[in-house]
C-alpha positions as a Markdown table, in Angstrom:
| # | Residue | x | y | z |
|---|---|---|---|---|
| 1 | Met | 11.5 | -38.8 | -19.0 |
| 2 | Asp | 12.1 | -38.9 | -15.3 |
| 3 | Thr | 15.4 | -37.1 | -14.7 |
| 4 | Glu | 15.4 | -37.3 | -10.9 |
| 5 | Ala | 18.4 | -39.2 | -9.5 |
| 6 | Gln | 17.3 | -42.5 | -8.1 |
| 7 | Pro | 19.2 | -44.1 | -5.2 |
| 8 | Thr | 21.2 | -47.3 | -5.9 |
| 9 | Glu | 20.7 | -50.5 | -3.9 |
| 10 | Arg | 23.7 | -49.6 | -1.9 |
| 11 | Asp | 22.3 | -46.2 | -1.1 |
| 12 | Arg | 19.1 | -47.8 | 0.1 |
| 13 | Ser | 20.8 | -50.3 | 2.3 |
| 14 | Ser | 23.0 | -47.6 | 3.9 |
| 15 | Arg | 20.1 | -45.6 | 5.0 |
| 16 | Pro | 19.1 | -45.8 | 8.7 |
| 17 | Ser | 15.8 | -47.5 | 9.3 |
| 18 | Ala | 12.7 | -45.5 | 10.1 |
| 19 | Ala | 12.9 | -46.5 | 13.7 |
| 20 | Gly | 16.6 | -45.7 | 13.9 |
| 21 | Ser | 16.0 | -42.2 | 12.5 |
| 22 | Glu | 13.5 | -41.2 | 15.1 |
| 23 | Arg | 14.7 | -38.7 | 17.7 |
| 24 | Thr | 14.8 | -39.9 | 21.2 |
| 25 | Pro | 13.8 | -37.6 | 24.1 |
| 26 | Asp | 17.5 | -37.4 | 25.0 |
| 27 | Thr | 18.4 | -36.3 | 21.5 |
| 28 | Gln | 15.7 | -33.7 | 21.4 |
| 29 | Gly | 16.7 | -32.4 | 24.8 |
| 30 | Ala | 20.3 | -32.1 | 23.6 |
| 31 | Glu | 19.2 | -30.0 | 20.6 |
| 32 | Asp | 17.1 | -27.7 | 22.8 |
| 33 | Arg | 20.0 | -27.3 | 25.2 |
| 34 | Ser | 22.3 | -26.5 | 22.2 |
| 35 | Arg | 20.0 | -23.8 | 20.9 |
| 36 | Ser | 19.7 | -22.3 | 24.4 |
| 37 | Ser | 23.4 | -22.4 | 24.8 |
| 38 | Leu | 23.9 | -20.6 | 21.5 |
| 39 | Ala | 21.5 | -17.8 | 22.5 |
| 40 | Ala | 23.2 | -17.5 | 25.9 |
| 41 | Arg | 26.6 | -17.2 | 24.2 |
| 42 | Leu | 25.3 | -14.4 | 21.9 |
| 43 | Ala | 23.7 | -12.6 | 24.9 |
| 44 | Gly | 27.1 | -12.9 | 26.7 |
| 45 | Arg | 28.9 | -11.2 | 23.9 |
| 46 | Val | 26.5 | -8.3 | 23.5 |
| 47 | Pro | 26.8 | -5.3 | 25.9 |
| 48 | Gly | 23.6 | -5.3 | 28.0 |
| 49 | Gly | 23.1 | -9.1 | 27.6 |
| 50 | Trp | 19.6 | -10.4 | 27.1 |
| 51 | Thr | 18.0 | -6.9 | 27.2 |
| 52 | Thr | 20.1 | -5.7 | 24.3 |
| 53 | Leu | 19.7 | -8.9 | 22.4 |
| 54 | Ser | 15.9 | -8.8 | 22.7 |
| 55 | Ala | 15.9 | -5.1 | 21.7 |
| 56 | Leu | 18.0 | -5.9 | 18.6 |
| 57 | Thr | 15.8 | -8.8 | 17.6 |
| 58 | Gly | 12.7 | -6.5 | 17.9 |
| 59 | Leu | 14.4 | -3.8 | 15.9 |
| 60 | Val | 15.2 | -6.2 | 13.1 |
| 61 | Leu | 11.7 | -7.5 | 13.0 |
| 62 | Leu | 10.4 | -3.9 | 13.0 |
| 63 | Leu | 12.7 | -3.0 | 10.1 |
| 64 | Leu | 11.5 | -6.0 | 8.1 |
| 65 | Leu | 7.9 | -5.2 | 8.8 |
| 66 | Asn | 8.5 | -1.6 | 7.7 |
| 67 | Ala | 10.3 | -2.6 | 4.5 |
| 68 | Phe | 7.9 | -5.2 | 3.2 |
| 69 | Val | 4.5 | -5.1 | 5.0 |
| 70 | Val | 3.4 | -1.9 | 6.7 |
| 71 | Gln | 5.0 | 1.5 | 6.7 |
| 72 | Pro | 4.0 | 4.6 | 8.8 |
| 73 | Phe | 3.8 | 8.0 | 7.2 |
| 74 | Gln | 3.1 | 11.4 | 8.7 |
| 75 | Ile | 0.7 | 13.8 | 7.0 |
| 76 | Pro | 2.6 | 17.0 | 6.2 |
| 77 | Ser | -0.2 | 19.2 | 4.9 |
| 78 | Gly | -4.0 | 19.8 | 4.8 |
| 79 | Ser | -4.5 | 18.5 | 1.3 |
| 80 | Met | -6.5 | 15.5 | 2.5 |
| 81 | Glu | -8.6 | 17.2 | 5.1 |
| 82 | Pro | -11.0 | 16.6 | 6.7 |
| 83 | Gly | -10.2 | 12.9 | 6.8 |
| 84 | Leu | -6.4 | 13.3 | 7.3 |
| 85 | Arg | -5.1 | 16.2 | 9.3 |
| 86 | Val | -1.7 | 17.7 | 9.6 |
| 87 | Gly | 0.4 | 15.6 | 11.9 |
| 88 | Asp | -1.6 | 12.4 | 11.6 |
| 89 | Arg | 0.4 | 9.2 | 11.4 |
| 90 | Ile | -1.1 | 6.7 | 8.9 |
| 91 | Leu | -0.2 | 3.1 | 8.4 |
| 92 | Val | 0.2 | 2.1 | 4.7 |
| 93 | Asp | -0.3 | -1.4 | 3.6 |
| 94 | Lys | 2.6 | -2.2 | 1.2 |
| 95 | Val | 1.3 | -5.6 | 0.1 |
| 96 | Ala | -2.2 | -4.4 | -0.9 |
| 97 | Tyr | -1.4 | -4.3 | -4.6 |
| 98 | Arg | 1.4 | -6.9 | -4.8 |
| 99 | Phe | -0.6 | -10.0 | -5.7 |
| 100 | Gly | -2.7 | -9.1 | -8.7 |
| 101 | Ala | -5.0 | -6.5 | -7.1 |
| 102 | Gly | -4.7 | -2.9 | -8.3 |
| 103 | Pro | -5.7 | 0.4 | -6.8 |
| 104 | Arg | -9.4 | 1.1 | -6.9 |
| 105 | Arg | -11.4 | 4.3 | -7.2 |
| 106 | Gly | -11.8 | 5.8 | -3.8 |
| 107 | Asp | -8.6 | 4.3 | -2.3 |
| 108 | Val | -6.3 | 6.6 | -0.5 |
| 109 | Val | -2.8 | 5.8 | -1.7 |
| 110 | Val | 0.8 | 7.0 | -0.9 |
| 111 | Phe | 3.1 | 7.2 | -4.0 |
| 112 | Asp | 6.5 | 8.4 | -4.9 |
| 113 | Gly | 6.1 | 11.6 | -7.0 |
| 114 | Thr | 9.7 | 11.9 | -8.1 |
| 115 | Gly | 10.0 | 13.2 | -11.6 |
| 116 | Tyr | 6.4 | 14.3 | -12.2 |
| 117 | Phe | 4.9 | 15.6 | -9.0 |
| 118 | Gly | 8.0 | 16.5 | -7.0 |
| 119 | Asp | 10.8 | 14.8 | -5.1 |
| 120 | Ala | 8.6 | 13.5 | -2.3 |
| 121 | Asp | 6.0 | 11.0 | -1.3 |
| 122 | Tyr | 2.4 | 12.1 | -1.7 |
| 123 | Val | -0.9 | 10.9 | -0.3 |
| 124 | Lys | -4.1 | 11.4 | -2.5 |
| 125 | Arg | -7.4 | 9.7 | -3.3 |
| 126 | Val | -7.7 | 7.7 | -6.5 |
| 127 | Val | -10.5 | 9.1 | -8.7 |
| 128 | Gly | -9.7 | 7.4 | -12.0 |
| 129 | Val | -7.9 | 4.1 | -12.9 |
| 130 | Gly | -6.6 | 2.9 | -16.3 |
| 131 | Gly | -9.2 | 3.4 | -19.1 |
| 132 | Asp | -11.5 | 5.7 | -17.1 |
| 133 | His | -12.9 | 8.9 | -18.6 |
| 134 | Val | -12.9 | 11.6 | -15.9 |
| 135 | Val | -14.6 | 14.9 | -16.4 |
| 136 | Cys | -15.3 | 18.0 | -14.3 |
| 137 | Cys | -17.7 | 19.2 | -14.0 |
| 138 | Asp | -21.2 | 18.4 | -15.0 |
| 139 | Glu | -24.2 | 20.8 | -14.9 |
| 140 | Lys | -24.5 | 20.2 | -11.1 |
| 141 | Gly | -20.8 | 20.8 | -10.5 |
| 142 | Arg | -19.9 | 17.1 | -9.9 |
| 143 | Ile | -17.1 | 15.0 | -11.2 |
| 144 | Glu | -18.1 | 12.3 | -13.6 |
| 145 | Val | -16.3 | 9.0 | -14.1 |
| 146 | Asn | -17.3 | 7.1 | -17.2 |
| 147 | Gly | -20.5 | 9.1 | -17.5 |
| 148 | Glu | -21.6 | 8.5 | -13.8 |
| 149 | Pro | -21.7 | 11.5 | -11.5 |
| 150 | Val | -19.8 | 10.9 | -8.2 |
| 151 | Asp | -21.2 | 12.3 | -4.9 |
| 152 | Glu | -18.1 | 13.3 | -3.0 |
| 153 | Ser | -19.9 | 15.0 | -0.1 |
| 154 | Ala | -18.8 | 12.2 | 2.4 |
| 155 | Phe | -15.1 | 13.1 | 2.1 |
| 156 | Leu | -14.8 | 16.4 | 0.3 |
| 157 | His | -13.6 | 19.3 | 2.4 |
| 158 | Pro | -16.6 | 21.5 | 3.6 |
| 159 | Gly | -16.9 | 24.5 | 1.3 |
| 160 | Asp | -14.8 | 23.1 | -1.5 |
| 161 | Ser | -16.2 | 22.5 | -5.0 |
| 162 | Pro | -15.1 | 19.2 | -6.7 |
| 163 | Ser | -12.7 | 21.3 | -8.8 |
| 164 | Ala | -12.2 | 25.0 | -9.7 |
| 165 | Val | -10.2 | 23.7 | -12.7 |
| 166 | Pro | -12.1 | 22.0 | -15.5 |
| 167 | Phe | -10.7 | 18.9 | -17.0 |
| 168 | Asp | -11.6 | 16.1 | -19.4 |
| 169 | Val | -9.1 | 13.2 | -19.4 |
| 170 | Val | -8.9 | 9.6 | -20.3 |
| 171 | Val | -6.6 | 7.8 | -17.8 |
| 172 | Pro | -3.9 | 5.7 | -19.6 |
| 173 | Gln | -3.6 | 2.0 | -18.7 |
| 174 | Gly | -1.2 | 1.4 | -15.8 |
| 175 | Thr | -1.7 | 4.9 | -14.3 |
| 176 | Leu | -4.0 | 6.7 | -11.9 |
| 177 | Phe | -5.7 | 10.1 | -11.7 |
| 178 | Val | -5.6 | 11.3 | -8.1 |
| 179 | Leu | -7.0 | 14.3 | -6.2 |
| 180 | Gly | -6.8 | 15.6 | -2.7 |
| 181 | Asp | -9.9 | 15.8 | -0.6 |
| 182 | His | -9.2 | 19.4 | 0.2 |
| 183 | Arg | -9.4 | 20.5 | -3.4 |
| 184 | Gly | -8.7 | 24.2 | -2.5 |
| 185 | Asp | -5.4 | 23.2 | -0.9 |
| 186 | Ser | -4.1 | 20.3 | -2.9 |
| 187 | Ser | -1.5 | 19.9 | -5.6 |
| 188 | Asp | -2.6 | 16.9 | -7.5 |
| 189 | Ser | -3.3 | 15.5 | -11.0 |
| 190 | Arg | -5.1 | 18.7 | -12.0 |
| 191 | Asp | -1.9 | 20.8 | -11.5 |
| 192 | His | 0.1 | 18.6 | -13.9 |
| 193 | Leu | -2.3 | 18.2 | -16.8 |
| 194 | Gly | 0.1 | 20.0 | -19.1 |
| 195 | Ser | 3.2 | 18.3 | -17.8 |
| 196 | Pro | 4.9 | 15.2 | -19.1 |
| 197 | Gly | 2.6 | 12.3 | -18.1 |
| 198 | Gly | -0.4 | 14.5 | -17.9 |
| 199 | Gly | -0.6 | 14.4 | -14.1 |
| 200 | Met | -1.1 | 10.6 | -14.1 |
| 201 | Val | 0.6 | 8.5 | -11.4 |
| 202 | Pro | 2.2 | 5.2 | -12.6 |
| 203 | Val | 0.8 | 2.3 | -10.6 |
| 204 | Gly | 4.3 | 1.1 | -10.2 |
| 205 | Asp | 5.2 | 4.2 | -8.1 |
| 206 | Val | 2.4 | 3.5 | -5.6 |
| 207 | Ile | 4.0 | 2.6 | -2.2 |
| 208 | Gly | 0.8 | 1.3 | -0.8 |
| 209 | Arg | -2.8 | 1.9 | 0.4 |
| 210 | Ala | -3.4 | 4.0 | 3.5 |
| 211 | Asp | -5.5 | 1.8 | 5.8 |
| 212 | Trp | -5.3 | 3.3 | 9.3 |
| 213 | Ile | -4.8 | 6.5 | 11.1 |
| 214 | Ala | -2.6 | 5.3 | 14.0 |
| 215 | Trp | -1.9 | 8.6 | 15.7 |
| 216 | Pro | -3.0 | 10.6 | 17.6 |
| 217 | Leu | -5.0 | 8.0 | 19.5 |
| 218 | Gly | -8.1 | 10.2 | 19.6 |
| 219 | His | -8.1 | 10.1 | 15.8 |
| 220 | Trp | -7.5 | 6.4 | 15.5 |
| 221 | Thr | -9.7 | 5.0 | 12.8 |
| 222 | Arg | -9.7 | 2.6 | 9.8 |
| 223 | Leu | -9.7 | 4.3 | 6.4 |
| 224 | Thr | -12.4 | 2.6 | 4.2 |
| 225 | Arg | -13.2 | 3.0 | 0.6 |
| 226 | Pro | -16.2 | 5.3 | 0.2 |
| 227 | Gly | -19.3 | 4.0 | -1.6 |
| 228 | Ala | -19.4 | 7.1 | -3.9 |
| 229 | Tyr | -17.7 | 5.2 | -6.7 |
| 230 | Ala | -19.8 | 2.0 | -6.4 |
| 231 | Arg | -22.1 | 2.9 | -9.3 |
| 232 | Val | -19.3 | 3.9 | -11.7 |
| 233 | Pro | -19.3 | 1.6 | -14.7 |
| 234 | Ala | -16.3 | 0.0 | -16.2 |
| 235 | Pro | -14.7 | 2.1 | -19.0 |
| 236 | Thr | -15.4 | 1.2 | -22.6 |
| 237 | Pro | -12.4 | -0.1 | -24.6 |
| 238 | Ala | -12.0 | 3.4 | -26.2 |
| 239 | Gly | -11.9 | 5.0 | -22.7 |
| 240 | Gly | -15.3 | 6.6 | -22.9 |
| 241 | Ala | -18.5 | 6.0 | -20.8 |
| 242 | His | -21.1 | 3.4 | -21.1 |
| 243 | Gly | -24.6 | 4.3 | -22.1 |
């Protein structure tokens, strides 16, 4: 049944004709002058006039951008060296995982560690996602994900081993297993294996994906997902490896 209110005959007859409803150039000009006059009145009431009004408008837009789209973070430690150095400013995409997409192996993410890592935001690399079986280390000293060894040489800190701490975990659904690239100087999922949550990061606590190093200018670069995880198979329903 169509429940939308329908206009009566009187309603229809009282409507202006299509031609009468069109805006004339004089009407449009009056509206433009009205908007300009409003902006002028606002500028006149703000100390500093147009300069202050423009600065305030820019600040509001910047705050909205920071709150909902992109947020800058400063790297406080060497746990992600050599890719991210102390003092680097990174830009984090806060909408990367908001429309059905989830973090993927190899992504560098920033997350809120309150309650299980510490009362701070952390930046780490995703090594395992929900259902993955992550093991360290195989006979060649490599991390395995779902039975596939991962060559981390492209981003692992020179001189570091994949892990001095052995582990064998199945990542629960809705969580991530994360490690720093500088394994010898990183507090990450390995350090919390025996804690509540087992060192896993809830996907809901991920603030966003680190996409750019914005500062210093000499270190400006886009952070891309390494190909080391491309051969990793999907986990089996039981959380083990294929094959």
